[in-house]
C-alpha positions in Angstrom: 11.6 12.9 -86.4 9.0 15.7 -86.4 10.2 17.6 -83.3 7.3 20.1 -83.4 4.7 17.3 -83.3 6.7 15.6 -80.5 6.4 18.8 -78.4 2.6 18.8 -79.0 2.3 15.2 -78.0 4.4 15.8 -74.9 2.2 18.7 -73.9 -0.9 16.7 -74.4 0.4 13.8 -72.4 1.6 16.1 -69.6 -2.0 17.4 -69.1 -3.4 13.9 -69.4 -1.1 12.8 -66.7 -2.0 15.8 -64.5 -5.7 15.0 -64.9 -5.1 11.3 -64.1 -3.0 12.1 -61.0 -5.7 14.5 -59.8 -8.3 11.7 -60.3 -6.2 9.3 -58.2 -5.7 12.0 -55.5 -9.5 12.4 -55.4 -10.0 8.7 -55.1 -7.4 8.6 -52.2 -9.1 11.5 -50.5 -12.6 10.0 -50.8 -11.4 6.6 -49.7 -10.3 7.8 -46.3 -12.7 10.7 -45.8 -16.2 9.9 -47.0 -16.4 6.2 -47.7 -17.3 3.6 -45.1 -14.1 1.7 -44.2 -15.1 0.2 -40.9 -13.5 -3.2 -40.4 -16.7 -5.1 -40.6 -18.8 -2.9 -42.9 -20.3 -4.7 -45.9 -18.6 -2.1 -48.1 -19.6 -2.5 -51.8 -21.8 -5.4 -50.8 -24.5 -2.9 -50.0 -25.5 -3.1 -53.6 -27.7 -6.0 -52.7 -28.8 -4.9 -49.3 -31.3 -2.0 -48.7 -29.7 0.7 -46.6 -32.7 1.1 -44.3 -33.1 -2.6 -43.9 -29.4 -3.0 -43.0 -29.7 -0.2 -40.4 -32.7 -1.9 -38.8 -30.8 -5.2 -38.7 -27.7 -3.6 -37.1 -29.6 -1.7 -34.4 -32.1 -4.4 -33.4 -30.3 -7.7 -33.7 -27.9 -10.0 -32.0 -24.3 -9.5 -33.2 -21.4 -11.8 -32.7 -17.8 -11.6 -33.9 -15.1 -14.3 -34.1 -11.6 -14.7 -35.5 -11.1 -17.5 -37.9 -7.9 -19.5 -38.2 -6.7 -17.6 -41.3 -7.1 -14.3 -39.6 -10.5 -13.5 -41.1 -12.9 -11.5 -38.9 -16.3 -13.0 -39.1 -19.3 -10.9 -38.0 -22.7 -12.4 -37.7 -25.8 -10.1 -37.5 -29.0 -12.1 -36.7 -32.4 -10.5 -36.4 -35.2 -13.0 -35.8 -37.9 -10.4 -36.0 -37.0 -9.4 -39.5 -35.9 -12.9 -40.5 -32.5 -11.7 -41.6 -29.1 -13.1 -40.9 -26.0 -11.5 -42.3 -22.5 -13.1 -42.2 -19.5 -10.9 -43.1 -16.1 -12.5 -43.5 -13.7 -9.6 -43.5 -10.2 -10.2 -44.9 -9.3 -6.6 -44.6 -7.4 -5.2 -47.6 -7.9 -8.5 -49.4 -11.7 -8.1 -49.6 -14.9 -9.5 -48.1 -17.4 -12.4 -48.4 -20.9 -11.5 -47.4 -23.9 -13.8 -47.1 -27.4 -12.5 -46.5 -30.1 -15.0 -45.5 -33.6 -13.7 -45.9 -35.9 -16.3 -44.3 -38.8 -14.7 -46.1 -37.6 -13.3 -49.5 -39.1 -9.8 -50.3 -41.8 -9.8 -52.9 -40.7 -9.4 -56.5 -37.2 -10.7 -56.0 -35.8 -13.5 -58.1 -32.5 -15.4 -58.6 -30.0 -13.3 -60.4 -26.3 -12.7 -60.7 -24.2 -9.5 -61.2 -20.5 -9.1 -62.0 -18.9 -5.7 -61.9 -15.1 -5.5 -61.7 -14.1 -7.4 -58.6 -17.6 -7.6 -57.2 -19.6 -10.9 -57.7 -23.1 -11.1 -56.4 -25.6 -13.9 -56.6 -29.1 -14.4 -55.2 -30.3 -18.0 -54.9 -34.0 -18.7 -54.2 -34.5 -21.6 -51.8 -37.5 -24.1 -51.9 -38.9 -22.9 -48.6 -39.4 -19.3 -49.9 -36.2 -17.9 -48.4 -33.3 -16.6 -50.4 -29.5 -16.3 -49.9 -27.5 -13.5 -51.3 -23.7 -14.3 -51.6 -21.4 -11.4 -52.4 -17.6 -11.6 -52.9 -15.4 -8.6 -53.4 -11.7 -8.0 -53.5 -8.8 -10.3 -54.3 -10.9 -13.4 -54.1 -12.8 -12.4 -57.3 -10.9 -12.7 -60.6 -11.4 -9.4 -62.5 -11.4 -9.1 -66.3 -9.1 -6.5 -67.8 -12.0 -5.4 -70.0 -13.1 -2.6 -67.7 -9.7 -1.0 -67.7 -9.3 -1.4 -71.5 -12.7 0.3 -72.1 -12.0 3.3 -69.8 -8.5 3.7 -71.2 -10.1 3.7 -74.7 -12.2 6.7 -73.7 -9.2 8.7 -72.7 -7.3 7.6 -75.9 -10.2 8.9 -78.0 -10.0 12.2 -76.3 -6.3 12.5 -76.8 -6.8 11.4 -80.5 -9.3 14.3 -80.8 -6.8 16.8 -79.3 -4.0 15.6 -81.7 -6.4 15.0 -84.6 -5.4 17.9 -86.9 -1.6 17.9 -87.3 -1.7 18.9 -90.9 -4.2 21.7 -90.3 -1.8 23.1 -87.8 1.1 22.8 -90.2 -1.0 24.6 -92.9 -1.8 27.5 -90.5 1.4 29.5 -90.9 4.0 26.7 -90.8 3.6 25.2 -94.3 6.6 27.1 -95.7 8.8 25.7 -93.0 7.6 22.2 -93.7 8.6 22.7 -97.4 12.2 23.4 -96.4 12.7 20.2 -94.5 15.1 17.8 -96.4 12.6 15.0 -96.6 9.6 14.3 -98.7 6.2 15.5 -97.6 4.9 11.9 -97.5 7.7 10.8 -95.1 7.1 13.9 -93.0 3.4 13.2 -92.9 3.9 9.6 -91.9 6.4 10.6 -89.2 3.9 13.0 -87.8 1.2 10.4 -87.7 3.6 7.9 -86.1 4.4 10.4 -83.3 0.7 11.1 -82.6 -0.2 7.4 -82.6 2.6 6.8 -80.1 1.1 9.5 -78.0 -2.4 7.9 -78.1 -0.9 4.6 -77.0 1.0 6.3 -74.2 -2.2 8.0 -73.0 -3.9 4.6 -73.0 -1.1 3.1 -70.9 -1.1 6.0 -68.5 -4.9 5.6 -68.0 -4.5 1.9 -67.3 -1.8 2.6 -64.7 -3.9 5.3 -63.0 -6.9 2.8 -62.9 -4.8 0.1 -61.3 -3.4 2.5 -58.7 -6.9 3.8 -58.0 -8.2 0.2 -57.6 -5.2 -0.7 -55.3 -6.2 2.2 -53.0 -9.4 0.3 -52.2 -8.3 -3.3 -52.1 -5.9 -5.8 -53.6 -6.6 -6.4 -57.3 -6.8 -9.8 -58.9 -6.6 -9.4 -62.6 -7.1 -12.2 -65.1 -6.5 -11.9 -68.8 -9.3 -13.6 -70.6 -9.9 -14.2 -74.3 -12.1 -11.1 -74.7 -9.5 -8.8 -73.3 -7.4 -9.0 -76.4 -10.5 -8.0 -78.4 -11.2 -5.1 -76.0 -7.7 -3.8 -76.3 -7.5 -4.3 -80.1 -10.9 -2.7 -80.8 -10.2 0.2 -78.4 -6.8 1.1 -79.8 -7.8 0.6 -83.4 -10.9 2.6 -82.8 -8.8 5.5 -81.4 -6.3 5.2 -84.4 -9.2 5.2 -86.9 -10.9 8.2 -85.2 -7.6 10.1 -85.2 -7.1 9.2 -88.9 -10.6 10.4 -89.8 -9.9 13.8 -88.1 -6.6 14.0 -90.0 -8.3 13.4 -93.3 -11.1 15.9 -92.5 -8.6 18.7 -91.7 -5.6 17.9 -93.9 -6.5 20.6 -96.5 -7.7 23.2 -94.0 -5.7 26.2 -92.8 -7.8 27.8 -90.0 -11.1 26.0 -89.6 -9.7 22.7 -88.3 -10.7 23.7 -84.7 -14.3 23.8 -85.6 -14.1 20.3 -87.2 -12.6 18.9 -84.0 -15.3 20.6 -81.9 -18.2 19.2 -83.8 -16.7 15.8 -84.6 -18.0 14.0 -81.5 -21.7 15.2 -81.6 -21.9 14.6 -85.4 -20.4 11.1 -85.2 -22.5 10.1 -82.2 -25.6 11.7 -83.7 -25.2 9.9 -87.0 -24.9 6.5 -85.3 -27.8 7.3 -83.0 -30.1 8.1 -86.0 -28.9 5.0 -87.8 -30.1 2.7 -84.9 -33.0 4.7 -83.7 -36.7 4.2 -84.5 -37.5 7.5 -86.2 -40.6 6.4 -88.0 -41.7 4.9 -91.3 -42.4 8.0 -93.4 -40.4 8.3 -96.7 -38.4 11.2 -95.3 -37.6 9.4 -92.0 -36.5 6.3 -94.0 -34.4 8.3 -96.3 -32.7 10.1 -93.4 -32.1 6.8 -91.7 -30.6 5.2 -94.8 -28.1 8.1 -95.2 -27.2 7.9 -91.5 -26.7 4.1 -91.8 -24.4 4.5 -94.8 -22.4 7.2 -92.9 -22.2 5.1 -89.8 -20.3 2.4 -91.8 -17.4 4.8 -92.1 -17.7 6.2 -88.5 -15.1 4.6 -86.2 -17.2 5.4 -83.1 -20.0 3.3 -84.4 -17.9 0.2 -84.0 -17.0 0.8 -80.4 -19.9 -1.0 -78.8 -18.3 -2.7 -75.8 -21.6 -3.9 -74.2 -21.1 -7.6 -75.2 -17.9 -7.8 -73.2 -19.8 -7.3 -69.9 -22.8 -9.7 -70.6 -22.9 -12.8 -68.6 -22.2 -15.1 -71.5 -20.3 -12.8 -73.8 -22.8 -13.9 -76.4 -22.2 -11.2 -79.0 -18.4 -10.7 -78.6 -18.0 -12.0 -82.2 -19.7 -8.9 -83.5 -17.1 -6.8 -81.6 -14.3 -9.0 -83.0 -15.6 -8.4 -86.5 -14.9 -4.7 -86.0 -11.1 -5.3 -85.8 -10.5 -5.6 -89.6 -13.0 -2.9 -90.3 -11.3 -0.4 -88.0 -7.9 -1.3 -89.4 -9.1 -0.7 -92.9 -10.7 2.6 -92.0 -7.5 3.8 -90.3 -5.4 3.0 -93.3 -7.9 4.6 -95.8 -8.2 7.8 -93.7 -4.4 8.0 -93.3 -4.0 7.7 -97.1 -6.6 10.3 -97.7 -4.9 12.7 -95.2 -1.5 12.2 -96.7 -2.7 12.7 -100.3 -4.6 15.8 -99.4 -1.6 17.3 -97.5 0.7 16.7 -100.5 -1.5 18.9 -102.6 -1.8 21.8 -100.2 0.0 24.9 -101.4 1.5 27.6 -99.3 
């Protein structure tokens, strides 16, 4: 086992954990300091209700409150002048159900649906010109694991970047020590990569745990594991592995300049993919630049981390994301092989 690399990974995970704990602490502080946590407040449901309109309704309307048989507190706010009736079923920590009846729907609105985490909102247009907005939030709404997988992937990519030049670090003053170890350089290289990959997975798991805790601070979660979640996890982790392997291959033969490579890797990779998909014109030069960027984007792991289809209403393009799984796996293996071969040839 490569003890030096293990210490690097441990230090990286320590700071990752500190940042995540600080984030959870800020969420906890904000939850009970700045956010509206009144028992009958619409909470996140305000995404569908204009703040000024809601204030007018609350201050110039008839409000009644009852207790349902299951313990739910139902608040009804009715304003005949504005033609608005709001019903809030508050289940406390377990979430809310809000219905907003607009007897005359505002101009320009139409039937639509949104889903974000454990928030589900739907506007239904009625034949008489009115509309009903129904919003559920909290434990009553099944929540895909996709959101957590994608956010955890972002942290895993950052950790992969921090750890992404193990051979460059060995080359910088430690290569003679590496030569004295009683194992082959190939085995040492593979052990080093294995330690770093384990660290990337650990960072991913720590991030998911922090997100779950942060969510639980607000309300009871209700996770469901859908068919797209496996794709999100697989693409995220393979993407982080491939990105790490690319950085290893790019720095394996360097002795001092590996820090610069790590520093510019993100803007270069994102910029290449951006040029590949952007409309930069039809001049010969523009087309030549775009063709080169397109070819480079094929070997850029970040170009395959397009998670948008996971959050579309019908998951219509998830197959394109699933197709990235074998590509990312191949890229990771190729870059690892390139890194190991380069490092075997480095001389002290």
